[in-house]
PDB file of N, CA, C, O and CB in Angstrom:
ATOM      1  N   MET A   1      -4.826  -3.657   6.897  1.00  0.00           N
ATOM      2  CA  MET A   1      -3.711  -3.947   5.999  1.00  0.00           C
ATOM      3  C   MET A   1      -2.792  -5.013   6.582  1.00  0.00           C
ATOM      4  O   MET A   1      -2.149  -5.743   5.828  1.00  0.00           O
ATOM      5  CB  MET A   1      -2.918  -2.675   5.710  1.00  0.00           C
ATOM      6  N   ASN A   2      -2.717  -5.116   7.878  1.00  0.00           N
ATOM      7  CA  ASN A   2      -1.797  -6.077   8.487  1.00  0.00           C
ATOM      8  C   ASN A   2      -2.201  -7.520   8.232  1.00  0.00           C
ATOM      9  O   ASN A   2      -1.351  -8.411   8.258  1.00  0.00           O
ATOM     10  CB  ASN A   2      -1.710  -5.836   9.970  1.00  0.00           C
ATOM     11  N   ILE A   3      -3.486  -7.768   7.987  1.00  0.00           N
ATOM     12  CA  ILE A   3      -3.921  -9.149   7.792  1.00  0.00           C
ATOM     13  C   ILE A   3      -4.004  -9.531   6.311  1.00  0.00           C
ATOM     14  O   ILE A   3      -4.174 -10.708   5.994  1.00  0.00           O
ATOM     15  CB  ILE A   3      -5.271  -9.362   8.452  1.00  0.00           C
ATOM     16  N   LEU A   4      -3.888  -8.559   5.399  1.00  0.00           N
ATOM     17  CA  LEU A   4      -3.953  -8.868   3.965  1.00  0.00           C
ATOM     18  C   LEU A   4      -2.599  -9.325   3.447  1.00  0.00           C
ATOM     19  O   LEU A   4      -1.560  -8.776   3.813  1.00  0.00           O
ATOM     20  CB  LEU A   4      -4.434  -7.644   3.169  1.00  0.00           C
ATOM     21  N   ALA A   5      -2.629 -10.339   2.589  1.00  0.00           N
ATOM     22  CA  ALA A   5      -1.413 -10.834   1.943  1.00  0.00           C
ATOM     23  C   ALA A   5      -1.751 -11.202   0.504  1.00  0.00           C
ATOM     24  O   ALA A   5      -2.908 -11.463   0.176  1.00  0.00           O
ATOM     25  CB  ALA A   5      -0.816 -12.064   2.713  1.00  0.00           C
ATOM     26  N   CYS A   6      -0.752 -11.220  -0.334  1.00  0.00           N
ATOM     27  CA  CYS A   6      -0.933 -11.597  -1.737  1.00  0.00           C
ATOM     28  C   CYS A   6      -1.438 -13.041  -1.801  1.00  0.00           C
ATOM     29  O   CYS A   6      -0.830 -13.928  -1.202  1.00  0.00           O
ATOM     30  CB  CYS A   6       0.402 -11.436  -2.540  1.00  0.00           C
ATOM     31  N   PRO A   7      -2.545 -13.293  -2.522  1.00  0.00           N
ATOM     32  CA  PRO A   7      -3.065 -14.660  -2.610  1.00  0.00           C
ATOM     33  C   PRO A   7      -2.175 -15.586  -3.445  1.00  0.00           C
ATOM     34  O   PRO A   7      -2.314 -16.807  -3.372  1.00  0.00           O
ATOM     35  CB  PRO A   7      -4.460 -14.637  -3.198  1.00  0.00           C
ATOM     36  N   ILE A   8      -1.281 -15.025  -4.223  1.00  0.00           N
ATOM     37  CA  ILE A   8      -0.417 -15.851  -5.068  1.00  0.00           C
ATOM     38  C   ILE A   8       0.830 -16.301  -4.309  1.00  0.00           C
ATOM     39  O   ILE A   8       1.137 -17.492  -4.264  1.00  0.00           O
ATOM     40  CB  ILE A   8      -0.014 -15.080  -6.332  1.00  0.00           C
ATOM     41  N   CYS A   9       1.556 -15.336  -3.707  1.00  0.00           N
ATOM     42  CA  CYS A   9       2.844 -15.666  -3.087  1.00  0.00           C
ATOM     43  C   CYS A   9       2.882 -15.398  -1.582  1.00  0.00           C
ATOM     44  O   CYS A   9       3.888 -15.669  -0.927  1.00  0.00           O
ATOM     45  CB  CYS A   9       3.942 -14.881  -3.758  1.00  0.00           C
ATOM     46  N   LYS A  10       1.792 -14.870  -1.038  1.00  0.00           N
ATOM     47  CA  LYS A  10       1.686 -14.533   0.395  1.00  0.00           C
ATOM     48  C   LYS A  10       2.587 -13.374   0.813  1.00  0.00           C
ATOM     49  O   LYS A  10       2.867 -13.205   2.000  1.00  0.00           O
ATOM     50  CB  LYS A  10       2.025 -15.748   1.232  1.00  0.00           C
ATOM     51  N   GLY A  11       3.043 -12.575  -0.153  1.00  0.00           N
ATOM     52  CA  GLY A  11       3.884 -11.422   0.139  1.00  0.00           C
ATOM     53  C   GLY A  11       3.083 -10.259   0.709  1.00  0.00           C
ATOM     54  O   GLY A  11       1.855 -10.246   0.632  1.00  0.00           O
ATOM     55  N   ASP A  12       3.780  -9.290   1.279  1.00  0.00           N
ATOM     56  CA  ASP A  12       3.148  -8.083   1.813  1.00  0.00           C
ATOM     57  C   ASP A  12       2.618  -7.219   0.679  1.00  0.00           C
ATOM     58  O   ASP A  12       3.168  -7.210  -0.422  1.00  0.00           O
ATOM     59  CB  ASP A  12       4.141  -7.281   2.676  1.00  0.00           C
ATOM     60  N   LEU A  13       1.532  -6.487   0.967  1.00  0.00           N
ATOM     61  CA  LEU A  13       0.903  -5.628  -0.027  1.00  0.00           C
ATOM     62  C   LEU A  13       1.112  -4.165   0.326  1.00  0.00           C
ATOM     63  O   LEU A  13       1.069  -3.775   1.492  1.00  0.00           O
ATOM     64  CB  LEU A  13      -0.593  -5.940  -0.142  1.00  0.00           C
ATOM     65  N   GLU A  14       1.341  -3.361  -0.713  1.00  0.00           N
ATOM     66  CA  GLU A  14       1.509  -1.912  -0.565  1.00  0.00           C
ATOM     67  C   GLU A  14       0.255  -1.239  -1.097  1.00  0.00           C
ATOM     68  O   GLU A  14      -0.171  -1.506  -2.221  1.00  0.00           O
ATOM     69  CB  GLU A  14       2.791  -1.397  -1.317  1.00  0.00           C
ATOM     70  N   LEU A  15      -0.336  -0.364  -0.288  1.00  0.00           N
ATOM     71  CA  LEU A  15      -1.573   0.320  -0.631  1.00  0.00           C
ATOM     72  C   LEU A  15      -1.296   1.640  -1.333  1.00  0.00           C
ATOM     73  O   LEU A  15      -0.471   2.435  -0.881  1.00  0.00           O
ATOM     74  CB  LEU A  15      -2.409   0.557   0.616  1.00  0.00           C
ATOM     75  N   THR A  16      -2.001   1.871  -2.456  1.00  0.00           N
ATOM     76  CA  THR A  16      -2.009   3.160  -3.137  1.00  0.00           C
ATOM     77  C   THR A  16      -3.463   3.593  -3.232  1.00  0.00           C
ATOM     78  O   THR A  16      -4.289   2.890  -3.814  1.00  0.00           O
ATOM     79  CB  THR A  16      -1.328   3.082  -4.563  1.00  0.00           C
ATOM     80  N   VAL A  17      -3.775   4.752  -2.661  1.00  0.00           N
ATOM     81  CA  VAL A  17      -5.149   5.258  -2.642  1.00  0.00           C
ATOM     82  C   VAL A  17      -5.303   6.325  -3.725  1.00  0.00           C
ATOM     83  O   VAL A  17      -4.513   7.266  -3.796  1.00  0.00           O
ATOM     84  CB  VAL A  17      -5.515   5.838  -1.237  1.00  0.00           C
ATOM     85  N   THR A  18      -6.337   6.169  -4.575  1.00  0.00           N
ATOM     86  CA  THR A  18      -6.617   7.165  -5.609  1.00  0.00           C
ATOM     87  C   THR A  18      -7.868   7.968  -5.304  1.00  0.00           C
ATOM     88  O   THR A  18      -8.035   9.075  -5.818  1.00  0.00           O
ATOM     89  CB  THR A  18      -6.760   6.493  -6.955  1.00  0.00           C
ATOM     90  N   GLU A  19      -8.760   7.419  -4.465  1.00  0.00           N
ATOM     91  CA  GLU A  19      -9.969   8.139  -4.053  1.00  0.00           C
ATOM     92  C   GLU A  19     -10.335   7.700  -2.645  1.00  0.00           C
ATOM     93  O   GLU A  19     -10.396   6.509  -2.337  1.00  0.00           O
ATOM     94  CB  GLU A  19     -11.155   7.881  -5.045  1.00  0.00           C
ATOM     95  N   GLU A  20     -10.581   8.711  -1.787  1.00  0.00           N
ATOM     96  CA  GLU A  20     -10.958   8.361  -0.422  1.00  0.00           C
ATOM     97  C   GLU A  20     -11.909   9.394   0.145  1.00  0.00           C
ATOM     98  O   GLU A  20     -11.848  10.579  -0.181  1.00  0.00           O
ATOM     99  CB  GLU A  20      -9.722   8.236   0.467  1.00  0.00           C
ATOM    100  N   ASP A  21     -12.784   8.912   0.998  1.00  0.00           N
ATOM    101  CA  ASP A  21     -13.719   9.765   1.725  1.00  0.00           C
ATOM    102  C   ASP A  21     -13.386   9.514   3.192  1.00  0.00           C
ATOM    103  O   ASP A  21     -12.268   9.812   3.613  1.00  0.00           O
ATOM    104  CB  ASP A  21     -15.266   9.446   1.374  1.00  0.00           C
ATOM    105  N   ASP A  22     -14.289   8.990   3.967  1.00  0.00           N
ATOM    106  CA  ASP A  22     -13.944   8.549   5.317  1.00  0.00           C
ATOM    107  C   ASP A  22     -13.237   7.201   5.267  1.00  0.00           C
ATOM    108  O   ASP A  22     -12.610   6.786   6.241  1.00  0.00           O
ATOM    109  CB  ASP A  22     -15.204   8.461   6.201  1.00  0.00           C
ATOM    110  N   GLU A  23     -13.338   6.532   4.151  1.00  0.00           N
ATOM    111  CA  GLU A  23     -12.670   5.248   3.927  1.00  0.00           C
ATOM    112  C   GLU A  23     -12.110   5.222   2.514  1.00  0.00           C
ATOM    113  O   GLU A  23     -12.373   6.127   1.721  1.00  0.00           O
ATOM    114  CB  GLU A  23     -13.648   4.055   4.155  1.00  0.00           C
ATOM    115  N   ILE A  24     -11.352   4.205   2.203  1.00  0.00           N
ATOM    116  CA  ILE A  24     -10.759   4.076   0.864  1.00  0.00           C
ATOM    117  C   ILE A  24     -11.849   3.661  -0.119  1.00  0.00           C
ATOM    118  O   ILE A  24     -12.536   2.661   0.089  1.00  0.00           O
ATOM    119  CB  ILE A  24      -9.582   3.038   0.861  1.00  0.00           C
ATOM    120  N   ILE A  25     -11.999   4.430  -1.182  1.00  0.00           N
ATOM    121  CA  ILE A  25     -13.005   4.157  -2.213  1.00  0.00           C
ATOM    122  C   ILE A  25     -12.367   3.449  -3.409  1.00  0.00           C
ATOM    123  O   ILE A  25     -12.929   2.487  -3.934  1.00  0.00           O
ATOM    124  CB  ILE A  25     -13.686   5.469  -2.669  1.00  0.00           C
ATOM    125  N   ALA A  26     -11.194   3.923  -3.840  1.00  0.00           N
ATOM    126  CA  ALA A  26     -10.534   3.345  -5.011  1.00  0.00           C
ATOM    127  C   ALA A  26      -9.023   3.393  -4.822  1.00  0.00           C
ATOM    128  O   ALA A  26      -8.493   4.258  -4.125  1.00  0.00           O
ATOM    129  CB  ALA A  26     -10.945   4.094  -6.306  1.00  0.00           C
ATOM    130  N   GLY A  27      -8.350   2.450  -5.454  1.00  0.00           N
ATOM    131  CA  GLY A  27      -6.895   2.389  -5.397  1.00  0.00           C
ATOM    132  C   GLY A  27      -6.401   1.024  -5.828  1.00  0.00           C
ATOM    133  O   GLY A  27      -7.093   0.291  -6.535  1.00  0.00           O
ATOM    134  N   THR A  28      -5.213   0.695  -5.400  1.00  0.00           N
ATOM    135  CA  THR A  28      -4.632  -0.606  -5.726  1.00  0.00           C
ATOM    136  C   THR A  28      -3.833  -1.141  -4.545  1.00  0.00           C
ATOM    137  O   THR A  28      -3.358  -0.395  -3.689  1.00  0.00           O
ATOM    138  CB  THR A  28      -3.737  -0.505  -6.975  1.00  0.00           C
ATOM    139  N   LEU A  29      -3.709  -2.449  -4.536  1.00  0.00           N
ATOM    140  CA  LEU A  29      -2.802  -3.132  -3.636  1.00  0.00           C
ATOM    141  C   LEU A  29      -1.743  -3.775  -4.520  1.00  0.00           C
ATOM    142  O   LEU A  29      -2.076  -4.455  -5.491  1.00  0.00           O
ATOM    143  CB  LEU A  29      -3.549  -4.196  -2.729  1.00  0.00           C
ATOM    144  N   HIS A  30      -0.469  -3.565  -4.195  1.00  0.00           N
ATOM    145  CA  HIS A  30       0.621  -4.056  -5.031  1.00  0.00           C
ATOM    146  C   HIS A  30       1.516  -4.981  -4.221  1.00  0.00           C
ATOM    147  O   HIS A  30       1.954  -4.632  -3.125  1.00  0.00           O
ATOM    148  CB  HIS A  30       1.439  -2.883  -5.613  1.00  0.00           C
ATOM    149  N   CYS A  31       1.782  -6.153  -4.762  1.00  0.00           N
ATOM    150  CA  CYS A  31       2.718  -7.083  -4.153  1.00  0.00           C
ATOM    151  C   CYS A  31       4.070  -6.880  -4.824  1.00  0.00           C
ATOM    152  O   CYS A  31       4.219  -7.126  -6.021  1.00  0.00           O
ATOM    153  CB  CYS A  31       2.227  -8.567  -4.288  1.00  0.00           C
ATOM    154  N   GLN A  32       5.050  -6.434  -4.054  1.00  0.00           N
ATOM    155  CA  GLN A  32       6.379  -6.212  -4.627  1.00  0.00           C
ATOM    156  C   GLN A  32       7.121  -7.521  -4.860  1.00  0.00           C
ATOM    157  O   GLN A  32       8.034  -7.587  -5.683  1.00  0.00           O
ATOM    158  CB  GLN A  32       7.201  -5.311  -3.716  1.00  0.00           C
ATOM    159  N   LYS A  33       6.728  -8.557  -4.138  1.00  0.00           N
ATOM    160  CA  LYS A  33       7.408  -9.850  -4.270  1.00  0.00           C
ATOM    161  C   LYS A  33       7.143 -10.489  -5.643  1.00  0.00           C
ATOM    162  O   LYS A  33       8.074 -10.947  -6.304  1.00  0.00           O
ATOM    163  CB  LYS A  33       6.952 -10.804  -3.151  1.00  0.00           C
ATOM    164  N   CYS A  34       5.865 -10.516  -6.069  1.00  0.00           N
ATOM    165  CA  CYS A  34       5.543 -11.133  -7.370  1.00  0.00           C
ATOM    166  C   CYS A  34       5.076 -10.104  -8.399  1.00  0.00           C
ATOM    167  O   CYS A  34       4.713 -10.475  -9.515  1.00  0.00           O
ATOM    168  CB  CYS A  34       4.462 -12.200  -7.193  1.00  0.00           C
ATOM    169  N   ASP A  35       5.081  -8.799  -8.037  1.00  0.00           N
ATOM    170  CA  ASP A  35       4.739  -7.686  -8.925  1.00  0.00           C
ATOM    171  C   ASP A  35       3.316  -7.772  -9.480  1.00  0.00           C
ATOM    172  O   ASP A  35       3.078  -7.419 -10.635  1.00  0.00           O
ATOM    173  CB  ASP A  35       5.719  -7.632 -10.068  1.00  0.00           C
ATOM    174  N   GLU A  36       2.371  -8.241  -8.661  1.00  0.00           N
ATOM    175  CA  GLU A  36       0.971  -8.312  -9.071  1.00  0.00           C
ATOM    176  C   GLU A  36       0.206  -7.152  -8.432  1.00  0.00           C
ATOM    177  O   GLU A  36       0.507  -6.748  -7.309  1.00  0.00           O
ATOM    178  CB  GLU A  36       0.337  -9.684  -8.672  1.00  0.00           C
ATOM    179  N   TYR A  37      -0.788  -6.618  -9.154  1.00  0.00           N
ATOM    180  CA  TYR A  37      -1.631  -5.533  -8.674  1.00  0.00           C
ATOM    181  C   TYR A  37      -3.053  -6.040  -8.482  1.00  0.00           C
ATOM    182  O   TYR A  37      -3.562  -6.826  -9.281  1.00  0.00           O
ATOM    183  CB  TYR A  37      -1.603  -4.339  -9.653  1.00  0.00           C
ATOM    184  N   TYR A  38      -3.689  -5.572  -7.402  1.00  0.00           N
ATOM    185  CA  TYR A  38      -5.077  -5.907  -7.104  1.00  0.00           C
ATOM    186  C   TYR A  38      -5.860  -4.612  -6.977  1.00  0.00           C
ATOM    187  O   TYR A  38      -5.516  -3.764  -6.154  1.00  0.00           O
ATOM    188  CB  TYR A  38      -5.193  -6.765  -5.802  1.00  0.00           C
ATOM    189  N   PRO A  39      -6.916  -4.441  -7.785  1.00  0.00           N
ATOM    190  CA  PRO A  39      -7.670  -3.182  -7.754  1.00  0.00           C
ATOM    191  C   PRO A  39      -8.599  -3.089  -6.545  1.00  0.00           C
ATOM    192  O   PRO A  39      -9.084  -4.099  -6.035  1.00  0.00           O
ATOM    193  CB  PRO A  39      -8.482  -3.031  -9.032  1.00  0.00           C
ATOM    194  N   ILE A  40      -8.833  -1.863  -6.101  1.00  0.00           N
ATOM    195  CA  ILE A  40      -9.846  -1.578  -5.094  1.00  0.00           C
ATOM    196  C   ILE A  40     -10.877  -0.698  -5.780  1.00  0.00           C
ATOM    197  O   ILE A  40     -10.557   0.395  -6.246  1.00  0.00           O
ATOM    198  CB  ILE A  40      -9.234  -0.881  -3.802  1.00  0.00           C
ATOM    199  N   GLU A  41     -12.121  -1.176  -5.843  1.00  0.00           N
ATOM    200  CA  GLU A  41     -13.204  -0.441  -6.490  1.00  0.00           C
ATOM    201  C   GLU A  41     -14.401  -0.403  -5.558  1.00  0.00           C
ATOM    202  O   GLU A  41     -14.787  -1.429  -4.999  1.00  0.00           O
ATOM    203  CB  GLU A  41     -13.586  -1.083  -7.849  1.00  0.00           C
ATOM    204  N   ASP A  42     -14.989   0.770  -5.388  1.00  0.00           N
ATOM    205  CA  ASP A  42     -16.136   0.962  -4.493  1.00  0.00           C
ATOM    206  C   ASP A  42     -15.840   0.468  -3.076  1.00  0.00           C
ATOM    207  O   ASP A  42     -16.729  -0.036  -2.390  1.00  0.00           O
ATOM    208  CB  ASP A  42     -17.363   0.237  -5.048  1.00  0.00           C
ATOM    209  N   GLY A  43     -14.591   0.615  -2.648  1.00  0.00           N
ATOM    210  CA  GLY A  43     -14.195   0.236  -1.302  1.00  0.00           C
ATOM    211  C   GLY A  43     -13.915  -1.236  -1.101  1.00  0.00           C
ATOM    212  O   GLY A  43     -13.643  -1.663   0.021  1.00  0.00           O
ATOM    213  N   ILE A  44     -13.976  -2.030  -2.170  1.00  0.00           N
ATOM    214  CA  ILE A  44     -13.791  -3.478  -2.068  1.00  0.00           C
ATOM    215  C   ILE A  44     -12.552  -3.908  -2.845  1.00  0.00           C
ATOM    216  O   ILE A  44     -12.487  -3.695  -4.056  1.00  0.00           O
ATOM    217  CB  ILE A  44     -15.037  -4.225  -2.588  1.00  0.00           C
ATOM    218  N   PRO A  45     -11.560  -4.514  -2.171  1.00  0.00           N
ATOM    219  CA  PRO A  45     -10.392  -5.015  -2.897  1.00  0.00           C
ATOM    220  C   PRO A  45     -10.726  -6.321  -3.625  1.00  0.00           C
ATOM    221  O   PRO A  45     -11.352  -7.217  -3.060  1.00  0.00           O
ATOM    222  CB  PRO A  45      -9.208  -5.229  -1.930  1.00  0.00           C
ATOM    223  N   ASN A  46     -10.304  -6.410  -4.868  1.00  0.00           N
ATOM    224  CA  ASN A  46     -10.490  -7.632  -5.658  1.00  0.00           C
ATOM    225  C   ASN A  46      -9.212  -8.457  -5.515  1.00  0.00           C
ATOM    226  O   ASN A  46      -8.227  -8.219  -6.214  1.00  0.00           O
ATOM    227  CB  ASN A  46     -10.805  -7.308  -7.182  1.00  0.00           C
ATOM    228  N   MET A  47      -9.239  -9.422  -4.607  1.00  0.00           N
ATOM    229  CA  MET A  47      -8.048 -10.202  -4.291  1.00  0.00           C
ATOM    230  C   MET A  47      -7.966 -11.516  -5.073  1.00  0.00           C
ATOM    231  O   MET A  47      -7.172 -12.394  -4.737  1.00  0.00           O
ATOM    232  CB  MET A  47      -8.014 -10.493  -2.814  1.00  0.00           C
ATOM    233  N   LEU A  48      -8.777 -11.642  -6.102  1.00  0.00           N
ATOM    234  CA  LEU A  48      -8.702 -12.845  -6.930  1.00  0.00           C
ATOM    235  C   LEU A  48      -7.443 -12.817  -7.768  1.00  0.00           C
ATOM    236  O   LEU A  48      -7.035 -11.749  -8.225  1.00  0.00           O
ATOM    237  CB  LEU A  48      -9.941 -12.975  -7.831  1.00  0.00           C
ATOM    238  N   PRO A  49      -6.815 -13.970  -7.983  1.00  0.00           N
ATOM    239  CA  PRO A  49      -5.682 -14.022  -8.900  1.00  0.00           C
ATOM    240  C   PRO A  49      -6.101 -13.524 -10.288  1.00  0.00           C
ATOM    241  O   PRO A  49      -7.270 -13.644 -10.655  1.00  0.00           O
ATOM    242  CB  PRO A  49      -5.119 -15.461  -8.986  1.00  0.00           C
ATOM    243  N   PRO A  50      -5.167 -12.970 -11.060  1.00  0.00           N
ATOM    244  CA  PRO A  50      -5.507 -12.364 -12.363  1.00  0.00           C
ATOM    245  C   PRO A  50      -6.284 -13.270 -13.307  1.00  0.00           C
ATOM    246  O   PRO A  50      -7.155 -12.783 -14.027  1.00  0.00           O
ATOM    247  CB  PRO A  50      -4.261 -11.933 -13.046  1.00  0.00           C
ATOM    248  N   ASP A  51      -6.005 -14.553 -13.330  1.00  0.00           N
ATOM    249  CA  ASP A  51      -6.694 -15.445 -14.257  1.00  0.00           C
ATOM    250  C   ASP A  51      -8.141 -15.731 -13.837  1.00  0.00           C
ATOM    251  O   ASP A  51      -8.897 -16.309 -14.618  1.00  0.00           O
ATOM    252  CB  ASP A  51      -5.929 -16.747 -14.374  1.00  0.00           C
ATOM    253  N   LEU A  52      -8.539 -15.341 -12.624  1.00  0.00           N
ATOM    254  CA  LEU A  52      -9.914 -15.568 -12.154  1.00  0.00           C
ATOM    255  C   LEU A  52     -10.746 -14.301 -12.089  1.00  0.00           C
ATOM    256  O   LEU A  52     -11.921 -14.355 -11.726  1.00  0.00           O
ATOM    257  CB  LEU A  52      -9.890 -16.206 -10.797  1.00  0.00           C
ATOM    258  N   ARG A  53     -10.157 -13.158 -12.434  1.00  0.00           N
ATOM    259  CA  ARG A  53     -10.902 -11.887 -12.364  1.00  0.00           C
ATOM    260  C   ARG A  53     -11.865 -11.750 -13.509  1.00  0.00           C
ATOM    261  O   ARG A  53     -12.570 -10.746 -13.606  1.00  0.00           O
ATOM    262  CB  ARG A  53      -9.950 -10.703 -12.360  1.00  0.00           C
TER     263      ARG A  53
END
C-alpha cells in the first residue's frame, strides 16, 4: 500500500476490503483527494483511470 498512489492526482489511497483469504480478494481503493474509486477483483487492483476501464 505504501507504493500505490492515485494515477490521476497522485494522492494517497485508502483500502477497503470486502473479501479476503490469506490475501485481499475483493475491495476498493479510494483516493480522498480526487474522490475516485478503484476496484480490486480477484486480488488485482484496477488502477486505470475511469475513462479507460
